[in-house]
PyMOL CGO cylinders between C-alpha atoms (Angstrom):
from pymol import cmd
from pymol.cgo import CYLINDER

trace = [
    CYLINDER, 128.63, -149.38, 83.12, 130.39, -150.45, 85.92, 0.3, 1, 1, 1, 1, 1, 1,
    CYLINDER, 130.39, -150.45, 85.92, 130.35, -148.74, 89.58, 0.3, 1, 1, 1, 1, 1, 1,
    CYLINDER, 130.35, -148.74, 89.58, 131.93, -149.31, 92.52, 0.3, 1, 1, 1, 1, 1, 1,
    CYLINDER, 131.93, -149.31, 92.52, 128.62, -149.62, 94.50, 0.3, 1, 1, 1, 1, 1, 1,
    CYLINDER, 128.62, -149.62, 94.50, 125.40, -151.65, 94.01, 0.3, 1, 1, 1, 1, 1, 1,
    CYLINDER, 125.40, -151.65, 94.01, 122.25, -149.50, 93.93, 0.3, 1, 1, 1, 1, 1, 1,
    CYLINDER, 122.25, -149.50, 93.93, 119.18, -150.46, 95.66, 0.3, 1, 1, 1, 1, 1, 1,
    CYLINDER, 119.18, -150.46, 95.66, 115.71, -149.31, 96.24, 0.3, 1, 1, 1, 1, 1, 1,
    CYLINDER, 115.71, -149.31, 96.24, 113.50, -150.07, 99.61, 0.3, 1, 1, 1, 1, 1, 1,
    CYLINDER, 113.50, -150.07, 99.61, 110.10, -149.61, 99.89, 0.3, 1, 1, 1, 1, 1, 1,
    CYLINDER, 110.10, -149.61, 99.89, 108.65, -150.00, 103.53, 0.3, 1, 1, 1, 1, 1, 1,
    CYLINDER, 108.65, -150.00, 103.53, 104.66, -150.68, 103.35, 0.3, 1, 1, 1, 1, 1, 1,
    CYLINDER, 104.66, -150.68, 103.35, 102.57, -150.37, 106.26, 0.3, 1, 1, 1, 1, 1, 1,
    CYLINDER, 102.57, -150.37, 106.26, 100.13, -153.46, 106.21, 0.3, 1, 1, 1, 1, 1, 1,
    CYLINDER, 100.13, -153.46, 106.21, 98.25, -153.41, 109.49, 0.3, 1, 1, 1, 1, 1, 1,
    CYLINDER, 98.25, -153.41, 109.49, 97.38, -151.11, 112.40, 0.3, 1, 1, 1, 1, 1, 1,
    CYLINDER, 97.38, -151.11, 112.40, 97.35, -151.82, 115.96, 0.3, 1, 1, 1, 1, 1, 1,
    CYLINDER, 97.35, -151.82, 115.96, 93.80, -150.07, 116.03, 0.3, 1, 1, 1, 1, 1, 1,
    CYLINDER, 93.80, -150.07, 116.03, 90.84, -150.44, 113.53, 0.3, 1, 1, 1, 1, 1, 1,
    CYLINDER, 90.84, -150.44, 113.53, 90.46, -146.76, 113.03, 0.3, 1, 1, 1, 1, 1, 1,
    CYLINDER, 90.46, -146.76, 113.03, 93.93, -145.92, 112.67, 0.3, 1, 1, 1, 1, 1, 1,
    CYLINDER, 93.93, -145.92, 112.67, 94.90, -145.23, 108.74, 0.3, 1, 1, 1, 1, 1, 1,
    CYLINDER, 94.90, -145.23, 108.74, 97.76, -147.10, 106.94, 0.3, 1, 1, 1, 1, 1, 1,
    CYLINDER, 97.76, -147.10, 106.94, 100.67, -144.85, 106.43, 0.3, 1, 1, 1, 1, 1, 1,
    CYLINDER, 100.67, -144.85, 106.43, 101.67, -144.34, 102.73, 0.3, 1, 1, 1, 1, 1, 1,
    CYLINDER, 101.67, -144.34, 102.73, 104.61, -146.49, 101.48, 0.3, 1, 1, 1, 1, 1, 1,
    CYLINDER, 104.61, -146.49, 101.48, 108.00, -144.72, 101.76, 0.3, 1, 1, 1, 1, 1, 1,
    CYLINDER, 108.00, -144.72, 101.76, 110.63, -145.57, 98.91, 0.3, 1, 1, 1, 1, 1, 1,
    CYLINDER, 110.63, -145.57, 98.91, 114.23, -144.66, 99.17, 0.3, 1, 1, 1, 1, 1, 1,
    CYLINDER, 114.23, -144.66, 99.17, 117.31, -145.30, 96.91, 0.3, 1, 1, 1, 1, 1, 1,
    CYLINDER, 117.31, -145.30, 96.91, 120.83, -146.05, 98.41, 0.3, 1, 1, 1, 1, 1, 1,
    CYLINDER, 120.83, -146.05, 98.41, 124.19, -147.34, 97.23, 0.3, 1, 1, 1, 1, 1, 1,
    CYLINDER, 124.19, -147.34, 97.23, 126.29, -149.87, 99.11, 0.3, 1, 1, 1, 1, 1, 1,
    CYLINDER, 126.29, -149.87, 99.11, 129.73, -151.44, 98.33, 0.3, 1, 1, 1, 1, 1, 1,
    CYLINDER, 129.73, -151.44, 98.33, 128.61, -154.77, 99.43, 0.3, 1, 1, 1, 1, 1, 1,
    CYLINDER, 128.61, -154.77, 99.43, 126.01, -157.24, 97.71, 0.3, 1, 1, 1, 1, 1, 1,
    CYLINDER, 126.01, -157.24, 97.71, 123.13, -157.26, 100.28, 0.3, 1, 1, 1, 1, 1, 1,
    CYLINDER, 123.13, -157.26, 100.28, 121.43, -160.13, 99.05, 0.3, 1, 1, 1, 1, 1, 1,
    CYLINDER, 121.43, -160.13, 99.05, 125.00, -161.98, 99.63, 0.3, 1, 1, 1, 1, 1, 1,
    CYLINDER, 125.00, -161.98, 99.63, 125.17, -160.64, 103.04, 0.3, 1, 1, 1, 1, 1, 1,
    CYLINDER, 125.17, -160.64, 103.04, 121.35, -161.55, 103.62, 0.3, 1, 1, 1, 1, 1, 1,
    CYLINDER, 121.35, -161.55, 103.62, 122.01, -165.52, 102.64, 0.3, 1, 1, 1, 1, 1, 1,
    CYLINDER, 122.01, -165.52, 102.64, 125.13, -165.59, 104.99, 0.3, 1, 1, 1, 1, 1, 1,
    CYLINDER, 125.13, -165.59, 104.99, 123.12, -164.16, 108.00, 0.3, 1, 1, 1, 1, 1, 1,
    CYLINDER, 123.12, -164.16, 108.00, 120.20, -166.17, 107.39, 0.3, 1, 1, 1, 1, 1, 1,
    CYLINDER, 120.20, -166.17, 107.39, 122.76, -169.62, 107.04, 0.3, 1, 1, 1, 1, 1, 1,
    CYLINDER, 122.76, -169.62, 107.04, 124.36, -168.56, 110.17, 0.3, 1, 1, 1, 1, 1, 1,
    CYLINDER, 124.36, -168.56, 110.17, 121.00, -169.33, 111.72, 0.3, 1, 1, 1, 1, 1, 1,
    CYLINDER, 121.00, -169.33, 111.72, 121.67, -166.67, 114.46, 0.3, 1, 1, 1, 1, 1, 1,
    CYLINDER, 121.67, -166.67, 114.46, 118.00, -165.92, 114.64, 0.3, 1, 1, 1, 1, 1, 1,
    CYLINDER, 118.00, -165.92, 114.64, 114.84, -167.07, 112.26, 0.3, 1, 1, 1, 1, 1, 1,
    CYLINDER, 114.84, -167.07, 112.26, 115.34, -166.38, 108.71, 0.3, 1, 1, 1, 1, 1, 1,
    CYLINDER, 115.34, -166.38, 108.71, 112.89, -163.21, 108.88, 0.3, 1, 1, 1, 1, 1, 1,
    CYLINDER, 112.89, -163.21, 108.88, 114.59, -161.49, 112.11, 0.3, 1, 1, 1, 1, 1, 1,
    CYLINDER, 114.59, -161.49, 112.11, 118.09, -162.53, 110.29, 0.3, 1, 1, 1, 1, 1, 1,
    CYLINDER, 118.09, -162.53, 110.29, 117.21, -160.37, 107.39, 0.3, 1, 1, 1, 1, 1, 1,
    CYLINDER, 117.21, -160.37, 107.39, 115.81, -157.61, 109.56, 0.3, 1, 1, 1, 1, 1, 1,
    CYLINDER, 115.81, -157.61, 109.56, 119.13, -157.61, 111.49, 0.3, 1, 1, 1, 1, 1, 1,
    CYLINDER, 119.13, -157.61, 111.49, 121.36, -157.83, 108.35, 0.3, 1, 1, 1, 1, 1, 1,
    CYLINDER, 121.36, -157.83, 108.35, 119.47, -154.93, 106.57, 0.3, 1, 1, 1, 1, 1, 1,
    CYLINDER, 119.47, -154.93, 106.57, 119.45, -152.82, 109.53, 0.3, 1, 1, 1, 1, 1, 1,
    CYLINDER, 119.45, -152.82, 109.53, 122.88, -153.03, 110.25, 0.3, 1, 1, 1, 1, 1, 1,
    CYLINDER, 122.88, -153.03, 110.25, 124.22, -152.32, 106.91, 0.3, 1, 1, 1, 1, 1, 1,
    CYLINDER, 124.22, -152.32, 106.91, 121.80, -149.15, 106.40, 0.3, 1, 1, 1, 1, 1, 1,
    CYLINDER, 121.80, -149.15, 106.40, 122.52, -147.93, 110.04, 0.3, 1, 1, 1, 1, 1, 1,
    CYLINDER, 122.52, -147.93, 110.04, 126.20, -148.36, 108.95, 0.3, 1, 1, 1, 1, 1, 1,
    CYLINDER, 126.20, -148.36, 108.95, 125.99, -146.54, 105.86, 0.3, 1, 1, 1, 1, 1, 1,
    CYLINDER, 125.99, -146.54, 105.86, 125.12, -143.63, 108.01, 0.3, 1, 1, 1, 1, 1, 1,
    CYLINDER, 125.12, -143.63, 108.01, 127.45, -144.15, 110.53, 0.3, 1, 1, 1, 1, 1, 1,
    CYLINDER, 127.45, -144.15, 110.53, 130.24, -144.27, 108.14, 0.3, 1, 1, 1, 1, 1, 1,
    CYLINDER, 130.24, -144.27, 108.14, 129.13, -141.12, 106.55, 0.3, 1, 1, 1, 1, 1, 1,
    CYLINDER, 129.13, -141.12, 106.55, 129.05, -139.16, 110.15, 0.3, 1, 1, 1, 1, 1, 1,
    CYLINDER, 129.05, -139.16, 110.15, 131.38, -141.06, 112.22, 0.3, 1, 1, 1, 1, 1, 1,
    CYLINDER, 131.38, -141.06, 112.22, 133.34, -137.84, 113.30, 0.3, 1, 1, 1, 1, 1, 1,
    CYLINDER, 133.34, -137.84, 113.30, 130.65, -136.12, 114.31, 0.3, 1, 1, 1, 1, 1, 1,
    CYLINDER, 130.65, -136.12, 114.31, 130.29, -136.49, 118.08, 0.3, 1, 1, 1, 1, 1, 1,
    CYLINDER, 130.29, -136.49, 118.08, 126.75, -137.81, 118.21, 0.3, 1, 1, 1, 1, 1, 1,
    CYLINDER, 126.75, -137.81, 118.21, 127.87, -140.77, 116.33, 0.3, 1, 1, 1, 1, 1, 1,
    CYLINDER, 127.87, -140.77, 116.33, 131.17, -141.23, 117.69, 0.3, 1, 1, 1, 1, 1, 1,
    CYLINDER, 131.17, -141.23, 117.69, 130.34, -143.91, 120.16, 0.3, 1, 1, 1, 1, 1, 1,
    CYLINDER, 130.34, -143.91, 120.16, 127.77, -145.62, 118.14, 0.3, 1, 1, 1, 1, 1, 1,
    CYLINDER, 127.77, -145.62, 118.14, 130.22, -145.96, 115.11, 0.3, 1, 1, 1, 1, 1, 1,
    CYLINDER, 130.22, -145.96, 115.11, 132.81, -147.80, 117.43, 0.3, 1, 1, 1, 1, 1, 1,
    CYLINDER, 132.81, -147.80, 117.43, 130.15, -150.06, 119.08, 0.3, 1, 1, 1, 1, 1, 1,
    CYLINDER, 130.15, -150.06, 119.08, 128.70, -150.71, 115.58, 0.3, 1, 1, 1, 1, 1, 1,
    CYLINDER, 128.70, -150.71, 115.58, 132.17, -151.81, 114.19, 0.3, 1, 1, 1, 1, 1, 1,
    CYLINDER, 132.17, -151.81, 114.19, 132.74, -154.35, 117.14, 0.3, 1, 1, 1, 1, 1, 1,
    CYLINDER, 132.74, -154.35, 117.14, 129.28, -155.65, 116.77, 0.3, 1, 1, 1, 1, 1, 1,
    CYLINDER, 129.28, -155.65, 116.77, 129.72, -156.29, 112.92, 0.3, 1, 1, 1, 1, 1, 1,
    CYLINDER, 129.72, -156.29, 112.92, 133.08, -158.04, 113.33, 0.3, 1, 1, 1, 1, 1, 1,
    CYLINDER, 133.08, -158.04, 113.33, 131.34, -160.45, 116.03, 0.3, 1, 1, 1, 1, 1, 1,
    CYLINDER, 131.34, -160.45, 116.03, 128.42, -161.10, 113.80, 0.3, 1, 1, 1, 1, 1, 1,
    CYLINDER, 128.42, -161.10, 113.80, 130.97, -161.58, 110.81, 0.3, 1, 1, 1, 1, 1, 1,
    CYLINDER, 130.97, -161.58, 110.81, 133.17, -164.20, 113.31, 0.3, 1, 1, 1, 1, 1, 1,
    CYLINDER, 133.17, -164.20, 113.31, 129.75, -165.95, 114.22, 0.3, 1, 1, 1, 1, 1, 1,
    CYLINDER, 129.75, -165.95, 114.22, 128.77, -166.18, 110.69, 0.3, 1, 1, 1, 1, 1, 1,
    CYLINDER, 128.77, -166.18, 110.69, 131.91, -167.65, 109.60, 0.3, 1, 1, 1, 1, 1, 1,
    CYLINDER, 131.91, -167.65, 109.60, 131.97, -170.13, 112.57, 0.3, 1, 1, 1, 1, 1, 1,
    CYLINDER, 131.97, -170.13, 112.57, 128.80, -171.34, 111.36, 0.3, 1, 1, 1, 1, 1, 1,
    CYLINDER, 128.80, -171.34, 111.36, 129.61, -171.72, 108.12, 0.3, 1, 1, 1, 1, 1, 1,
    CYLINDER, 129.61, -171.72, 108.12, 132.77, -174.08, 108.69, 0.3, 1, 1, 1, 1, 1, 1,
]
cmd.load_cgo(trace, "trace")
């Protein structure tokens, strides 16, 4: 079965609190689709060495998740400016990643 989107499931687990009496939150899991292979993007951003590997993964995944929402709502007034800034940032990140790979 071939689709135009990769399917992903993300689980966020609360591992520790700032206060001993505070309870851990239950995990949150959600599924989403993206036309990109996110694991390939994670590898590219990590190999560009713009940030330590853990932060690079957070950046790459955060940018892609935010991008999905912005793309879906880019014509709504609340998201218009952010959509433009996000697009510019992604282009800079891509050019930096390409320059690092060369």
